[in-house]
C-alpha angles and dihedrals in degrees: 000000000000114000102177108099098210090054091050092050090052090052091049089053093051094048088046089059087050091051091046088053088057090061091052093046089051090050092045095053093050091051107035107017137054111223133163108277087215089074088063091053090050089056091047094051095045092045093048093057094041094047096047088051093049093047095047101036103034119010100045096042090047089049091055091047089051100043107011127237092323087072088080091065087060090048088053091049091050090050095052095037090067092042088056094053101037101041108019101039093029103031095169093059123126134143117257136046116335112224103158100096092170091067094051096080126134115351096337091116089053094053090050091048089051091048091053094041089057089051093046090047087061091047084064092046090053096050094048094045092050092051090049089056095043142322089247094058093043092054093047090052092045091058090046090053095043094053091065098037095090091050091048092051089043092050099050094041090054090048091052089046093049087052091059096244096129140240099290094054090045091059091041090055089053090051091051088059089052090050090051089056091052090048089055091053093048096046094047091048089053095046101049093147089068092056092117088064099035096057098050093042089054089046090055089050092047091050092048097049093048097045103036107022106033104029097052090052089049091049091058087069109070096191116121092234090070094055090044091053092050089053090044088057091053093045091048091055094046093046089052090051092049091049090049092052096051 
């Protein structure tokens, strides 16, 4: 594994660009391409299982090792920070395609964009914090982030389209989510002394997104494939951990 911190930060930045591209691709498909919506659900299901596993098995235990039991307060803060922005400030938010155009009046689309941008900012925080700990943790977190990047871009672009703002603004909104991820990586890389706060905060955000954003959307689809993909996400993370420890 890579032990040089500048090299790991550079790797975090490169993978942050890949993650940001995922937002743009998700926005592009909802605006310019017709693709089966079920693929979006598959990403949500796989991402939900994988993200929950990474948060509970890797990020939160590592946070406690780094900062002691008080790290759990930061986990709780991250959890409810996203809840505040996604469901108090942006009450119409949900993952997936937005089809209720009557609810997208006024500045509703902007509040949803803000809520998602806070979430994607912490995606970047999580990636950078993971790489500052180890290459292994950084790569695990990157995969967790990337799995829900397409649904994020898809969601925000569909919200902007439903609000009547047009295709170009829809893609631009998806790009802003990617920019927020990069901002999280840059800020965390500059504030390395605050790592003991950054990692558990991002762990709380990861836990929230997986458990309350992704899983409820997955549970709307009763088909057995969705449950299988959630378990596949969990199994993938656990198998990677087992192989790493061999």
